[in-house]
C-alpha positions as CSV (number, residue, x, y, z in Angstrom):
1,M,0.0,0.0,0.0
2,K,1.1,3.6,-0.6
3,Y,0.2,6.5,1.6
4,L,0.3,10.3,1.1
5,G,1.1,12.3,4.2
6,V,0.7,16.1,4.9
7,V,3.3,17.5,7.3
8,Q,3.6,20.8,8.9
9,Y,6.9,22.0,10.4
10,L,8.9,25.0,11.7
11,G,12.1,24.7,9.8
12,L,14.4,26.9,11.8
13,A,16.2,24.0,13.5
14,Y,16.6,21.9,10.3
15,K,18.9,21.7,7.3
16,G,15.9,21.5,5.0
17,F,13.5,18.7,4.2
18,E,16.0,16.3,2.5
19,R,17.8,13.8,4.7
20,Q,21.3,14.9,5.8
21,K,24.0,12.6,7.1
22,D,25.3,14.9,9.9
23,F,22.4,17.4,10.4
24,P,18.8,17.2,11.4
25,S,16.3,17.2,8.6
26,I,12.5,16.8,8.2
27,Q,12.8,13.6,6.0
28,G,15.2,12.1,8.5
29,S,12.9,12.8,11.4
30,L,9.9,11.3,9.6
31,E,11.8,8.2,8.6
32,K,13.1,7.6,12.1
33,A,9.5,8.0,13.6
34,L,7.9,5.8,10.9
35,S,10.6,3.1,11.2
36,S,10.2,3.0,15.0
37,L,6.4,2.7,14.7
38,L,6.3,0.2,11.9
39,G,9.1,-2.0,13.2
40,H,11.2,-1.8,10.0
41,S,13.3,0.7,8.0
42,E,11.1,3.1,6.1
43,T,11.9,5.6,3.4
44,V,9.7,8.6,2.6
45,H,9.6,10.6,-0.6
46,G,8.9,14.3,-0.3
47,A,7.1,16.6,-2.8
48,G,10.3,18.5,-3.1
49,R,13.1,20.0,-1.1
50,T,12.8,23.0,1.2
51,D,16.0,24.9,2.1
52,A,17.5,25.0,5.5
53,G,15.4,27.2,7.7
54,V,12.3,27.1,5.5
55,S,9.0,26.1,7.1
56,A,5.9,24.3,5.7
57,K,2.2,24.2,6.5
58,G,1.4,21.7,3.7
59,Q,4.4,19.8,2.7
60,T,3.6,16.3,1.4
61,F,5.4,13.0,1.4
62,S,4.6,9.4,0.4
63,F,5.8,6.0,1.6
64,S,4.9,2.4,0.9
65,E,3.9,-0.2,3.5
66,D,3.1,-3.9,3.0
67,K,0.2,-3.9,5.5
68,T,-2.9,-1.8,5.4
69,L,-3.1,0.9,8.2
70,I,-6.6,0.2,9.5
71,D,-6.9,3.3,11.6
72,T,-4.9,6.1,10.0
73,A,-6.1,8.7,12.6
74,A,-4.7,6.6,15.5
75,F,-1.5,6.0,13.4
76,V,-1.0,9.7,12.9
77,H,-1.4,10.3,16.6
78,S,1.2,7.7,17.5
79,L,3.5,9.1,14.8
80,N,3.3,12.6,16.2
81,C,4.1,11.3,19.6
82,L,7.5,10.2,18.2
83,L,8.2,13.3,16.2
84,P,9.9,16.5,17.5
85,K,7.5,19.2,18.7
86,D,8.2,21.4,15.7
87,I,7.0,18.7,13.2
88,V,3.5,17.4,13.0
89,V,1.8,15.1,10.5
90,L,-1.7,16.4,9.7
91,S,-3.1,13.5,7.8
92,L,-2.4,10.2,6.0
93,T,-4.4,9.1,3.0
94,E,-4.1,5.8,1.0
95,V,-3.2,6.5,-2.7
96,A,-2.6,4.5,-5.8
97,D,0.7,2.7,-6.1
98,S,1.5,4.8,-9.1
99,F,1.3,8.0,-7.0
100,D,4.5,10.0,-6.4
101,A,4.5,12.9,-4.0
102,R,6.8,14.9,-6.2
103,H,6.0,13.9,-9.8
104,S,2.2,13.7,-9.3
105,A,2.1,17.4,-8.2
106,I,0.7,19.9,-10.7
107,G,1.5,23.0,-8.6
108,K,2.7,24.5,-5.4
109,V,1.8,27.5,-3.2
110,Y,4.5,29.3,-1.2
111,S,4.2,32.4,1.0
112,Y,6.9,34.8,2.1
113,S,6.3,36.9,5.2
114,F,8.4,39.7,6.6
115,H,8.4,42.8,8.8
116,Y,10.0,45.8,7.2
117,G,9.8,48.6,9.8
118,K,11.5,49.1,13.1
119,R,12.6,45.8,14.8
120,D,9.8,44.1,16.6
121,P,10.9,41.4,19.1
122,F,7.4,39.9,19.1
123,R,7.9,39.0,15.5
124,S,11.2,37.2,16.0
125,A,9.9,34.0,14.3
126,E,9.7,35.9,10.9
127,Y,12.2,37.7,8.8
128,Q,12.7,41.3,9.8
129,L,14.0,43.5,7.0
130,E,14.5,46.5,9.2
131,F,14.2,49.0,6.3
132,P,11.8,51.8,7.3
133,A,11.9,53.4,3.9
134,F,10.7,50.3,2.2
135,D,8.4,51.2,-0.7
136,F,5.5,48.7,-0.6
137,S,4.1,49.9,-4.0
138,L,7.4,49.2,-5.8
139,F,7.7,45.8,-4.1
140,E,4.2,44.9,-5.3
141,Q,5.0,46.2,-8.9
142,A,8.1,44.1,-9.0
143,M,6.4,41.0,-7.8
144,N,3.6,41.4,-10.3
145,L,6.1,41.3,-13.1
146,Y,6.5,37.6,-12.4
147,L,2.8,36.8,-13.2
148,G,2.3,34.6,-16.2
149,E,4.8,32.3,-18.0
150,H,8.4,33.4,-18.0
151,D,12.0,32.2,-18.4
152,F,13.3,32.1,-14.8
153,R,16.8,30.9,-15.6
154,D,18.3,33.8,-13.7
155,F,16.2,33.0,-10.6
156,T,17.6,29.6,-9.8
157,T,21.0,27.9,-9.2
158,K,19.9,24.8,-11.1
159,A,22.6,23.9,-13.7
160,S,19.9,22.7,-16.2
161,D,16.2,22.2,-16.4
162,K,14.2,19.8,-18.7
163,D,11.5,22.5,-19.1
164,G,14.1,25.2,-20.2
165,F,13.6,27.1,-16.9
166,I,10.1,28.1,-18.0
167,R,7.6,28.3,-15.1
168,R,4.1,29.9,-14.9
169,I,3.1,32.0,-11.9
170,D,-0.7,31.7,-11.7
171,R,-1.5,33.8,-8.6
172,L,0.0,36.5,-6.5
173,D,-1.8,37.7,-3.3
174,F,-0.5,40.5,-1.0
175,S,-1.5,41.1,2.6
176,L,-0.2,44.3,4.4
177,Q,-0.9,45.1,8.0
178,D,1.1,47.9,9.7
179,S,4.6,47.0,8.7
180,H,3.9,43.3,8.2
181,M,3.8,42.0,4.6
182,K,2.8,38.5,3.3
183,V,2.9,37.6,-0.3
184,T,1.5,34.3,-1.6
185,L,2.6,32.8,-4.9
186,E,1.0,29.9,-6.7
187,A,2.8,28.3,-9.7
188,N,3.0,25.1,-11.7
189,G,6.4,24.6,-10.2
190,F,9.3,26.3,-8.5
191,M,13.0,25.7,-8.9
192,T,15.8,25.8,-6.3
193,Y,15.9,29.1,-4.5
194,M,13.4,30.5,-7.0
195,V,11.0,32.2,-4.6
196,R,13.8,33.5,-2.4
197,I,15.5,35.1,-5.4
198,M,12.2,36.5,-6.7
199,V,11.5,38.1,-3.4
200,G,15.2,39.2,-3.0
201,V,15.0,41.1,-6.3
202,A,11.7,42.7,-5.3
203,F,13.4,43.8,-2.1
204,R,16.1,45.6,-4.1
205,V,13.5,47.4,-6.2
206,A,11.6,48.4,-3.0
207,E,14.8,49.8,-1.5
208,G,15.6,51.8,-4.7
209,K,18.6,49.7,-5.7
210,M,17.2,48.2,-8.9
211,P,14.8,49.7,-11.5
212,L,11.7,47.8,-12.6
213,E,13.1,47.8,-16.2
214,E,15.9,45.6,-15.0
215,V,13.5,43.0,-13.6
216,R,11.6,42.9,-16.9
217,A,14.9,42.3,-18.7
218,L,15.8,39.4,-16.4
219,L,12.7,37.6,-17.4
220,Q,13.6,37.6,-21.1
221,P,15.5,34.7,-22.7
222,G,19.2,35.4,-23.1
223,K,22.6,34.8,-21.7
224,R,22.3,33.4,-18.2
225,K,23.0,35.6,-15.2
226,I,22.3,33.8,-12.0
227,L,21.2,36.3,-9.3
228,S,22.6,36.3,-5.8
229,F,19.8,38.3,-4.1
230,K,18.3,35.5,-2.0
231,A,15.8,36.6,0.6
232,D,16.3,35.1,4.1
233,P,14.9,31.5,4.4
234,K,13.1,32.4,7.6
235,G,10.3,34.1,5.8
236,L,9.5,31.3,3.4
237,V,6.7,28.8,4.0
238,L,5.5,26.0,1.7
239,E,1.7,26.4,2.1
240,E,0.4,23.7,-0.2
241,V,1.2,21.1,-2.8
242,I,-1.5,20.8,-5.5
243,Y,-2.5,17.5,-7.1
244,G,-4.9,16.8,-9.9
């Protein structure tokens, strides 16, 4: 039998989702807890990697098990008792044997949250830009340039891509309250560091360090120029993995 799990985690203490030999990871924690509960070694496959420090509200993973889990709610409860307090499995669902947590996905939703005014110690769990002159209007204009289908070759460190670095941003939502900003992005896929670089470039625009015309130029096919303006991982959250 194959099962699809939805997991939520605060990623600050982990070196990302993918299993690491010498560092704590979400995958490693899930596999340890599952192996202990099932009585044999278990391997989980995630919907994708998240960077060190990145959190998730709706990351997904799959694993195979010879026996049927009769009571998945009770199993999830037992599993969570074995997991660290900053990781919680929300659900387990039986899926077809052909299902793959990563390759069966048709889209993902990420959010990036940050506080851009005077330092606020009560918002220590999110990224604090500490740039009082931040121009929200310019930030929004820069982010909106990403809507639609574009060549994002400059917005990832991937060496190559089978889709030619083409991705489609389907939705952008902004939420602004006082000096707290949250931007939500839905796309048919994201590449390594893509969201962090997109936000990092928009930060530069909002700080008056890059014109909007330069952002437009970066989205055009041409000689590759990998950008180094990655936003801090603390603000990034994988909200949802979308399946057909």
